[in-house]
VOPAVEX-479704 format. One record per residue: x negated, y, z of N, C-alpha, C in turn. Coordinates in steps of 0.02 Angstrom, whole numbers, padded with zeros to 5 digits, always signed. Layout:
N
XYZXYZXYZ/...
END
This chain:
239
-00041-00060+00000+00000+00000+00000-00043+00063+00000/-00098+00061+00040-00142+00119+00043-00177+00131-00024/-00196+00075-00057-00229+00081-00122-00182+00112-00174/-00119+00089-00171-00069+00116-00218-00058+00191-00206/-00055+00209-00142-00046+00280-00124-00106+00322-00147/-00166+00295-00136-00227+00331-00156-00230+00339-00232/-00208+00286-00268-00207+00290-00341-00157+00343-00365/-00099+00344-00333-00047+00393-00350-00071+00464-00336/-00104+00472-00279-00131+00538-00260-00183+00561-00311/-00225+00515-00332-00277+00531-00381-00246+00552-00448/-00193+00517-00468-00158+00533-00530-00127+00603-00527/-00097+00618-00469-00066+00685-00460-00119+00739-00463/-00176+00728-00430-00231+00778-00430-00259+00787-00501/-00266+00732-00537-00291+00736-00606-00242+00774-00651/-00178+00761-00641-00127+00796-00680-00128+00871-00665/-00136+00887-00600-00139+00958-00580-00201+00992-00610/-00257+00957-00611-00319+00984-00639-00312+00995-00714/-00282+00946-00749-00271+00951-00821-00226+01010-00837/-00175+01021-00795-00130+01077-00806-00167+01144-00800/-00211+01149-00750-00249+01210-00741-00297+01221-00800/-00327+01168-00824-00371+01173-00882-00333+01195-00944/-00271+01170-00950-00227+01190-01006-00213+01265-01002/-00197+01290-00942-00184+01361-00933-00246+01403-00949/-00303+01381-00926-00366+01416-00940-00378+01421-01016/-00366+01365-01051-00375+01364-01124-00326+01412-01158/-00264+01412-01135-00212+01456-01164-00233+01529-01156/-00255+01547-01096-00275+01616-01082-00336+01635-01122/-00385+01590-01128-00446+01604-01166-00431+01619-01239/-00385+01581-01267-00365+01592-01337-00332+01660-01346/-00296+01683-01295-00261+01748-01300-00308+01808-01302/-00372+01796-01289-00420+01851-01293-00423+01879-01365/-00409+01835-01414-00411+01859-01484-00349+01839-01525/-00308+01794-01499-00249+01772-01536-00186+01793-01500/-00141+01829-01535-00079+01852-01504-00032+01793-01491/-00003+01787-01431+00044+01732-01417+00107+01740-01459/+00130+01686-01489+00190+01688-01532+00253+01697-01491/+00254+01669-01431+00312+01676-01387+00291+01660-01315/+00336+01675-01268+00323+01660-01198+00372+01606-01175/+00357+01576-01119+00402+01526-01090+00470+01557-01077/+00471+01618-01050+00534+01652-01037+00573+01665-01101/+00539+01687-01154+00573+01700-01217+00604+01637-01246/+00569+01582-01242+00596+01519-01269+00658+01498-01230/+00657+01509-01165+00717+01494-01124+00775+01539-01144/+00761+01604-01153+00813+01652-01173+00840+01636-01242/+00796+01618-01288+00816+01602-01357+00864+01542-01358/+00849+01492-01316+00892+01433-01312+00962+01453-01286/+00963+01495-01234+01028+01517-01206+01067+01559-01256/+01033+01604-01291+01067+01646-01340+01093+01605-01399/+01054+01556-01419+01074+01513-01475+01138+01474-01459/+01148+01459-01395+01208+01421-01374+01263+01466-01347/+01256+01532-01354+01307+01579-01331+01357+01593-01388/+01411+01628-01372+01463+01643-01422+01436+01688-01478/+01391+01734-01460+01365+01781-01509+01309+01752-01552/+01282+01695-01531+01227+01666-01569+01161+01700-01554/+01109+01678-01588+01042+01703-01576+01030+01768-01614/+01030+01823-01578+01012+01888-01606+00946+01909-01573/+00895+01918-01613+00828+01927-01585+00792+01984-01618/+00765+02029-01577+00724+02084-01603+00656+02081-01570/+00604+02075-01610+00536+02077-01584+00487+02087-01641/+00440+02132-01633+00388+02144-01683+00324+02163-01647/+00272+02123-01656+00209+02138-01623+00177+02201-01653/+00154+02246-01611+00115+02303-01633+00052+02307-01590/-00004+02326-01621-00066+02331-01584-00062+02386-01531/-00105+02381-01481-00105+02427-01425-00108+02500-01448/-00149+02514-01498-00157+02582-01522-00095+02611-01556/-00046+02567-01573+00016+02590-01604+00074+02594-01555/+00058+02590-01491+00107+02600-01438+00092+02667-01405/+00142+02709-01400+00132+02776-01371+00100+02771-01302/+00051+02814-01290+00020+02816-01224+00071+02837-01171/+00123+02872-01193+00177+02889-01146+00208+02826-01116/+00217+02775-01159+00248+02713-01135+00200+02674-01090/+00138+02668-01110+00090+02630-01068+00085+02661-00999/+00083+02727-00996+00077+02761-00931+00142+02758-00892/+00199+02762-00927+00264+02759-00893+00274+02690-00861/+00255+02638-00897+00263+02569-00871+00217+02558-00810/+00156+02583-00814+00110+02578-00756+00140+02615-00697/+00164+02676-00709+00193+02717-00655+00253+02682-00623/+00294+02649-00664+00355+02618-00639+00343+02550-00607/+00301+02509-00639+00295+02439-00620+00235+02422-00577/+00180+02461-00584+00118+02439-00552+00069+02497-00549/+00078+02542-00502+00037+02602-00499-00037+02586-00488/-00052+02529-00459-00122+02510-00446-00152+02466-00500/-00120+02463-00558-00140+02417-00612-00214+02423-00630/-00240+02483-00634-00309+02493-00656-00360+02473-00602/-00337+02465-00541-00384+02452-00485-00384+02381-00457/-00327+02345-00463-00325+02279-00432-00351+02225-00479/-00358+02164-00452-00383+02108-00491-00327+02057-00504/-00267+02082-00516-00211+02039-00534-00158+02034-00480/-00179+02040-00417-00133+02033-00361-00144+02089-00311/-00090+02117-00285-00095+02165-00231-00065+02132-00169/-00109+02106-00127-00087+02065-00070-00045+02105-00020/-00061+02169-00011-00022+02209+00036+00049+02218+00011/+00058+02225-00055+00125+02233-00084+00166+02169-00076/+00133+02111-00083+00167+02047-00074+00189+02039-00002/+00145+02057+00045+00161+02052+00116+00222+02096+00133/+00222+02158+00106+00278+02204+00119+00342+02177+00089/+00337+02148+00029+00397+02119-00003+00425+02062+00038/+00381+02018+00064+00404+01962+00106+00438+01988+00169/+00409+02039+00199+00439+02068+00259+00509+02097+00245/+00514+02133+00189+00579+02163+00170+00630+02109+00153/+00607+02055+00120+00653+02000+00104+00677+01965+00167/+00633+01956+00216+00652+01924+00279+00704+01966+00315/+00694+02032+00316+00743+02077+00347+00810+02076+00310/+00806+02075+00243+00866+02074+00202+00906+02010+00213/+00871+01953+00218+00904+01889+00230+00936+01888+00299/+00901+01915+00348+00929+01917+00416+00992+01961+00418/+00989+02017+00382+01046+02063+00380+01105+02031+00344/+01091+01995+00290+01144+01961+00252+01175+01906+00294/+01133+01872+00334+01158+01819+00377+01205+01845+00432/+01193+01907+00453+01235+01937+00505+01299+01969+00477/+01299+01978+00410+01356+02011+00378+01410+01960+00360/+01472+01983+00358+01529+01940+00339+01548+01949+00266/+01510+01991+00230+01529+02008+00161+01519+01950+00113/+01473+01904+00131+01459+01848+00087+01412+01865+00030/+01389+01927+00027+01344+01948-00027+01274+01921-00013/+01240+01898-00066+01171+01874-00056+01124+01931-00039/+01070+01914-00006+01021+01965+00012+00986+01991-00050/+00971+02056-00050+00934+02085-00106+00862+02060-00103/+00835+02040-00160+00767+02013-00162+00720+02068-00188/+00669+02082-00149+00618+02132-00168+00557+02096-00194/+00528+02123-00249+00468+02093-00278+00406+02132-00260/+00350+02099-00261+00287+02133-00249+00239+02118-00306/+00268+02103-00365+00228+02079-00421+00194+02135-00460/+00132+02124-00477+00096+02170-00522+00117+02155-00594/+00096+02199-00640+00108+02187-00711+00075+02120-00732/+00016+02106-00706-00019+02045-00723+00019+01983-00698/+00047+01988-00638+00087+01932-00613+00150+01921-00654/+00182+01976-00673+00242+01971-00716+00225+01937-00782/+00167+01956-00810+00146+01925-00873+00132+01851-00863/+00097+01834-00810+00082+01763-00795+00146+01722-00790/+00194+01749-00754+00258+01713-00744+00296+01704-00809/+00305+01759-00846+00345+01756-00908+00311+01718-00964/+00244+01723-00965+00206+01693-01020+00199+01618-01013/+00189+01594-00952+00168+01524-00943+00210+01482-00896/+00254+01514-00856+00288+01475-00804+00364+01475-00813/+00397+01429-00777+00470+01426-00778+00498+01480-00732/+00563+01489-00736+00595+01542-00697+00614+01522-00627/+00602+01460-00607+00622+01439-00540+00580+01473-00487/+00611+01482-00427+00576+01517-00373+00561+01469-00316/+00498+01455-00306+00476+01416-00248+00403+01433-00234/+00378+01411-00177+00310+01429-00157+00257+01401-00204/+00270+01341-00231+00221+01310-00277+00214+01352-00340/+00271+01373-00369+00269+01413-00430+00239+01481-00416/+00254+01510-00357+00225+01575-00339+00149+01569-00332/+00127+01515-00301+00055+01504-00295+00021+01498-00363/+00055+01462-00409+00028+01456-00477+00025+01524-00511/+00076+01564-00500+00079+01632-00529+00020+01675-00505/+00005+01671-00440-00050+01710-00412-00117+01689-00441/-00125+01623-00451-00187+01596-00480-00194+01619-00552/-00140+01613-00591-00141+01632-00661-00154+01707-00670/-00125+01747-00625-00136+01820-00629-00210+01836-00623/-00243+01802-00577-00315+01814-00567-00357+01787-00626/-00334+01732-00656-00368+01706-00716-00360+01755-00775/-00300+01783-00782-00288+01832-00835-00336+01892-00828/-00343+01916-00766-00386+01973-00753-00460+01956-00765/-00478+01894-00751-00547+01871-00759-00566+01863-00832/-00518+01841-00873-00533+01821-00942-00512+01873-00994/-00467+01919-00976-00443+01969-01023-00455+02039-00996/-00461+02087-01041-00469+02157-01020-00402+02185-00997/-00404+02240-00961-00342+02273-00940-00300+02293-01001/-00334+02317-01052-00298+02338-01113-00263+02279-01146/-00297+02222-01149-00267+02163-01180-00207+02138-01140/-00214+02138-01074-00158+02117-01030-00097+02162-01043/-00109+02227-01045-00054+02273-01055-00025+02267-01126/-00068+02254-01174-00045+02246-01244+00002+02185-01249/-00018+02129-01220+00023+02068-01222+00088+02079-01184/+00083+02111-01126+00142+02125-01084+00192+02168-01122/+00169+02223-01151+00214+02271-01185+00244+02242-01248/+00212+02193-01278+00240+02163-01338+00288+02105-01324/+00293+02085-01261+00334+02027-01244+00387+02040-01190/+00382+02096-01155+00429+02108-01100+00499+02119-01127/+00548+02097-01089+00619+02101-01109+00646+02172-01097/+00683+02199-01148+00713+02265-01141+00788+02264-01159/+00819+02206-01154+00890+02201-01169+00905+02131-01195/+00968+02118-01212+00987+02052-01238+00953+02040-01306/+00905+01994-01307+00871+01978-01369+00824+02033-01393/+00808+02081-01350+00764+02136-01368+00698+02128-01329/+00644+02113-01364+00580+02100-01331+00525+02143-01362/+00486+02174-01319+00429+02212-01341+00444+02285-01354/+00390+02325-01352+00396+02398-01358+00425+02421-01425/+00403+02390-01480+00427+02411-01546+00501+02398-01554/+00523+02338-01534+00595+02322-01539+00636+02368-01495/+00612+02383-01435+00648+02427-01389+00653+02498-01416/+00598+02523-01444+00597+02591-01472+00647+02596-01530/+00647+02546-01573+00694+02546-01630+00766+02538-01607/+00777+02494-01558+00844+02479-01534+00877+02539-01499/+00840+02573-01456+00869+02626-01415+00860+02696-01445/+00805+02707-01484+00791+02775-01506+00782+02781-01582/+00788+02725-01618+00780+02726-01691+00714+02758-01713/+00662+02741-01678+00594+02765-01694+00545+02711-01676/+00482+02719-01698+00431+02668-01683+00404+02678-01612/+00371+02627-01588+00341+02631-01520+00288+02686-01517/+00256+02700-01573+00204+02752-01575+00234+02822-01567/+00299+02830-01583+00331+02896-01583+00368+02912-01518/+00366+02868-01469+00404+02878-01408+00380+02940-01369/+00427+02983-01352+00410+03041-01311+00405+03021-01238/+00385+03067-01196+00378+03052-01124+00446+03034-01094/+00499+03069-01115+00566+03054-01087+00591+02986-01113/+00578+02971-01177+00597+02905-01204+00562+02849-01165/+00496+02858-01156+00455+02808-01122+00477+02799-01050/+00492+02854-01016+00513+02851-00946+00579+02812-00940/+00624+02822-00988+00688+02787-00986+00679+02712-00996/+00636+02693-01044+00623+02622-01055+00591+02590-00994/+00544+02626-00963+00511+02600-00902+00560+02593-00845/+00607+02640-00840+00657+02638-00786+00703+02577-00794/+00712+02553-00855+00756+02496-00867+00725+02429-00846/+00660+02426-00840+00626+02361-00835+00648+02315-00778/+00666+02340-00719+00688+02291-00668+00750+02251-00688/+00794+02282-00730+00856+02248-00749+00879+02272-00818/+00840+02256-00871+00855+02284-00937+00923+02266-00965/+00946+02205-00953+01011+02185-00980+01067+02225-00947/+01061+02237-00883+01112+02276-00847+01113+02348-00870/+01053+02378-00876+01050+02449-00895+01067+02459-00968/+01058+02407-01009+01078+02412-01080+01154+02424-01084/+01191+02393-01038+01264+02400-01036+01286+02462-00997/+01239+02494-00961+01257+02551-00918+01212+02611-00936/+01216+02636-00998+01172+02691-01018+01183+02756-00980/+01243+02763-00950+01259+02824-00913+01245+02817-00838/+01211+02764-00818+01197+02752-00747+01161+02811-00715/+01188+02834-00659+01157+02889-00622+01088+02869-00597/+01082+02808-00572+01017+02783-00548+00966+02784-00604/+00986+02761-00665+00941+02759-00721+00916+02829-00740/+00961+02877-00739+00942+02946-00755+00894+02975-00704/+00908+02961-00640+00865+02986-00586+00796+02953-00588/+00796+02888-00598+00733+02851-00602+00692+02874-00662/+00725+02888-00718+00691+02912-00778+00655+02978-00764/+00690+03024-00730+00660+03089-00714+00599+03081-00669/+00604+03036-00620+00549+03025-00574+00487+02998-00610/+00498+02948-00653+00442+02919-00691+00411+02971-00737/+00452+03010-00770+00427+03062-00817+00380+03110-00782/+00394+03126-00719+00351+03172-00682+00282+03142-00669/+00279+03076-00663+00216+03042-00647+00173+03027-00709/+00204+03025-00767+00167+03005-00829+00101+03043-00838/+00100+03110-00832+00036+03145-00843-00019+03128-00794/+00000+03100-00736-00049+03085-00684-00079+03015-00689/-00050+02973-00733-00069+02903-00736-00128+02892-00783/-00175+02850-00762-00230+02829-00805-00213+02761-00835/-00219+02756-00901-00205+02693-00936-00269+02670-00971/-00274+02604-00984-00334+02579-01018-00340+02603-01090/
END
């Protein structure tokens, strides 16, 4: 029995090692080859293909230099103000997010409303890319641990500019709308290179919940958040 258990444990460890080597190889290739799709996109495409409206998809890769610097700086201001300084993970932000989630869960448990607790994230842009690019959408400690490892591998193997380029070309901005070029065309009928500071701030403000804000263009929160991000754009350093 012990031999069988040891053999099983060895197989599991070998499988885990092979998976990590696969991820390393995928990331290494991305240094010069643009990813055709992400794990998240493939999941979304399957769901859209089986929906009543069918698969409607907008996405067009554009090089980093053809994305307005207004957008790169707006996204950094909105999603990850420490992007230029960290190495993929901001541990203090994760700790604060866990503390806020624990408080939110406790509050929800004491409430009779039946509403689920609000979940706060502490993810950097690099972590978001790691999750959407290579991992499933399920939430557990094992997947989170894998996300943290991949984020640090991305930072080790790719430049900040390349990470941001891949992120901006693949991030979701609405139902079937992925990447900066598709978002610019969809919302403003212009290219990603032509986005003004106010356009960029609005797109960045949508990122926590793009599908929701796509349906709520008159949202007061969205307008307020857009103004706040626009004020920070001139102060942000981008790669």
